[in-house]
MIVO-162059 format. One line per field, with one value per residue: residue number from 0; x, y, z of N, C-alpha, C, O in turn. Coordinates in pm, 1 decimal, m for minus. Layout:
<atoms>
pos NUM;...
n.c1 X;...
n.c2 Y;...
n.c3 Z;...
ca.c1 X;...
ca.c2 Y;...
ca.c3 Z;...
c.c1 X;...
c.c2 Y;...
c.c3 Z;...
o.c1 X;...
o.c2 Y;...
o.c3 Z;...
</atoms>
This chain:
<atoms>
pos 0;1;2;3;4;5;6;7;8;9;10;11;12;13;14;15;16;17;18;19;20;21;22;23;24;25;26;27;28;29;30;31;32;33;34;35;36;37;38;39;40;41;42;43;44;45;46;47;48;49;50;51;52;53;54;55;56;57;58;59;60;61;62
n.c1 m1188.1;m886.7;m572.8;m370.5;m204.4;m5.7;84.8;314.2;465.4;547.0;515.1;521.7;609.4;528.4;640.7;868.8;730.6;467.9;567.6;671.2;447.2;323.6;510.4;638.4;842.6;1066.1;1368.6;1474.2;1479.6;1211.3;1273.5;1532.0;1748.6;1651.7;1442.1;1525.0;1715.0;1547.9;1358.3;1529.4;1605.0;1360.1;1301.9;1500.3;1440.8;1198.6;1289.6;1378.0;1166.9;904.7;601.0;566.8;395.2;365.1;286.0;160.6;105.0;m150.2;m271.7;m525.9;m522.9;m266.9;29.4
n.c2 m748.6;m859.9;m711.7;m722.8;m628.4;m391.0;m83.2;144.2;m129.2;m342.8;m673.6;m864.3;m1123.8;m1236.0;m1464.3;m1743.9;m1973.0;m1896.1;m1785.8;m2014.7;m2167.6;m2036.4;m2039.3;m2310.4;m2425.6;m2266.2;m2246.3;m2058.7;m1857.5;m1649.5;m1460.0;m1354.7;m1388.0;m1268.7;m996.9;m731.2;m701.9;m740.3;m536.4;m325.5;m344.1;m316.8;m56.5;83.9;44.7;183.6;440.2;495.3;462.8;650.1;689.2;424.7;133.1;m83.8;m406.5;m684.0;m1025.3;m1115.6;m880.5;m634.9;m364.8;m138.6;m38.5
n.c3 m248.1;m385.7;m392.3;m654.2;m861.4;m832.9;m976.5;m1062.3;m875.0;m596.8;m498.8;m209.1;21.3;355.4;487.5;448.9;417.3;308.5;72.5;m60.1;m87.6;m285.8;m481.4;m541.5;m695.5;m688.4;m512.4;m343.2;m39.3;90.6;277.7;247.0;421.7;658.6;786.6;775.0;551.6;327.7;365.6;336.9;65.5;m73.1;8.7;m108.1;m379.1;m382.1;m355.1;m606.7;m779.6;m849.8;m692.3;m615.5;m508.5;m237.0;m144.4;37.5;m57.7;27.4;88.3;82.7;m0.9;m119.6;51.3
ca.c1 m1118.2;m748.8;m478.2;m268.2;m117.8;27.5;155.5;426.2;458.1;623.6;451.3;612.6;558.2;562.1;726.3;911.9;614.1;379.6;628.8;694.7;319.0;286.7;617.3;707.3;944.7;1177.9;1422.4;1527.0;1393.9;1149.5;1325.9;1660.6;1823.4;1591.2;1347.5;1599.3;1767.6;1437.4;1302.1;1623.7;1595.1;1233.2;1316.3;1598.1;1361.2;1103.1;1354.2;1410.5;1042.0;802.3;457.3;565.1;306.0;417.6;182.6;182.7;24.4;m278.5;m324.5;m630.2;m486.5;m127.8;75.0
ca.c2 m762.8;m875.6;m626.8;m809.0;m566.7;m251.6;m34.8;47.6;m186.7;m455.1;m765.9;m937.2;m1220.3;m1229.3;m1573.0;m1840.4;m2074.1;m1831.7;m1775.3;m2143.1;m2212.3;m1971.3;m2066.9;m2428.9;m2452.0;m2175.3;m2295.6;m1948.3;m1809.5;m1519.1;m1377.1;m1296.6;m1393.8;m1181.2;m890.7;m603.7;m689.5;m731.7;m401.9;m227.2;m357.4;m253.4;89.9;137.3;50.2;289.0;573.1;508.5;452.5;737.4;632.8;277.2;76.5;m207.8;m480.9;m830.5;m1097.1;m1123.6;m751.9;m580.6;m236.5;m120.3;50.3
ca.c3 m363.4;m365.7;m459.8;m711.2;m962.6;m810.2;m1095.9;m1032.7;m746.6;m550.0;m414.0;m128.0;111.2;490.4;533.2;345.0;398.0;226.2;m52.2;m120.1;m121.8;m407.6;m579.6;m494.4;m789.5;m656.7;m385.0;m261.9;65.8;71.7;377.9;216.2;539.9;756.3;738.3;749.5;409.9;241.0;380.9;282.0;m81.2;m113.9;36.5;m214.0;m500.6;m363.9;m375.0;m746.5;m853.5;m801.3;m677.9;m598.8;m412.4;m178.2;m88.8;63.3;m151.4;70.9;124.8;m7.2;m55.4;m111.9;159.9
c.c1 m961.2;m661.6;m368.9;m167.7;m90.5;110.1;194.7;414.6;540.8;527.2;548.2;533.7;613.3;658.3;768.8;805.9;517.9;437.4;634.3;556.3;278.3;387.4;698.1;834.3;1075.6;1234.1;1470.7;1424.3;1331.7;1213.8;1452.8;1746.6;1771.9;1513.0;1422.5;1653.6;1656.3;1370.2;1391.7;1621.0;1472.0;1236.6;1401.4;1515.9;1265.9;1161.9;1367.5;1281.6;930.8;662.2;456.2;468.2;377.2;297.3;220.2;83.6;m120.7;m342.6;m419.1;m598.6;m336.5;m100.3;132.6
c.c2 m762.3;m782.6;m700.0;m738.0;m415.5;m207.5;110.8;m4.9;m303.6;m547.3;m847.8;m1034.9;m1206.8;m1335.0;m1662.2;m1933.5;m2019.0;m1818.4;m1902.5;m2208.1;m2160.3;m2008.7;m2186.9;m2469.5;m2375.0;m2205.7;m2178.7;m1902.2;m1675.3;m1417.7;m1309.9;m1288.0;m1290.3;m1066.9;m768.9;m592.7;m673.7;m593.5;m302.0;m227.0;m291.7;m99.8;152.6;143.0;160.2;434.0;604.0;510.1;527.4;669.5;484.5;236.8;m55.6;m274.9;m623.2;m898.1;m1104.2;m992.3;m690.3;m452.4;m213.5;m27.7;174.9
c.c3 m334.7;m446.8;m522.4;m806.8;m932.7;m937.4;m1072.7;m890.8;m722.6;m468.3;m331.2;m41.0;255.7;535.7;418.1;319.3;298.9;83.4;m124.4;m156.6;m258.6;m518.6;m541.9;m579.2;m761.0;m519.4;m293.3;m148.6;36.1;168.9;348.6;339.6;658.4;701.0;703.3;604.7;310.8;246.8;318.8;123.1;m128.4;m92.4;m68.9;m348.6;m495.4;m389.9;m526.9;m829.2;m795.8;m799.8;m652.8;m489.9;m360.8;m116.9;m66.6;m28.3;m107.9;117.0;29.8;m74.4;m44.3;2.6;101.9
o.c1 m912.4;m679.6;m276.3;m57.1;m144.9;189.7;105.0;363.5;599.8;463.5;648.7;411.1;729.4;749.2;714.3;788.5;484.9;365.4;604.6;550.0;210.0;351.9;816.6;920.6;1182.8;1162.9;1504.0;1302.6;1390.8;1207.7;1485.7;1813.0;1850.6;1516.3;1386.3;1640.2;1671.1;1329.7;1346.8;1633.2;1480.0;1178.2;1374.9;1525.9;1249.1;1095.6;1368.2;1286.5;865.1;618.7;351.1;461.5;440.9;217.0;301.1;m12.5;m209.4;m450.7;m397.1;m638.7;m279.9;m185.5;176.7
o.c2 m672.2;m777.9;m739.9;m787.9;m326.9;m283.1;194.6;61.3;m360.3;m498.1;m895.7;m1029.4;m1170.9;m1305.7;m1657.5;m1974.0;m2091.9;m1837.4;m1904.1;m2292.8;m2227.3;m2009.3;m2172.4;m2542.0;m2415.9;m2194.6;m2202.3;m1909.3;m1594.3;m1297.8;m1213.1;m1186.4;m1240.4;m1041.4;m703.9;m487.7;m597.3;m540.1;m206.0;m122.1;m212.2;m24.9;264.3;241.9;229.5;526.8;719.7;556.3;480.1;604.2;422.1;303.7;m126.2;m212.3;m679.5;m835.2;m1099.9;m991.1;m692.1;m428.5;m274.1;49.2;262.9
o.c3 m266.5;m568.4;m451.8;m827.5;m998.6;m993.1;m1064.5;m800.4;m814.6;m375.1;m383.8;m31.4;275.2;613.3;307.9;204.4;205.4;m14.6;m243.8;m245.7;m336.0;m636.5;m512.0;m529.8;m805.7;m419.6;m177.2;m165.5;m35.3;141.9;417.2;359.7;738.8;580.6;605.2;541.9;215.4;143.5;256.2;59.9;m222.1;m170.8;m113.3;m421.2;m595.7;m436.2;m568.9;m943.2;m703.1;m894.7;m667.8;m386.8;m439.0;m47.7;m140.3;m72.6;m193.2;175.8;m91.3;m188.3;46.7;47.2;176.0
</atoms>
């Protein structure tokens, strides 16, 4: 079973290619200029949202 709706949660993509395959209409990169800024943003959100689940789009269970 695919884990699609973490609640509360963040779904993320590993690569720009994976992101653009799912959202071809959006020109922005998934990488946000590298992995560190994306991880920092998600970590900051996790500090503010108790019980936040973080999952990649193809991940079966949240981290």
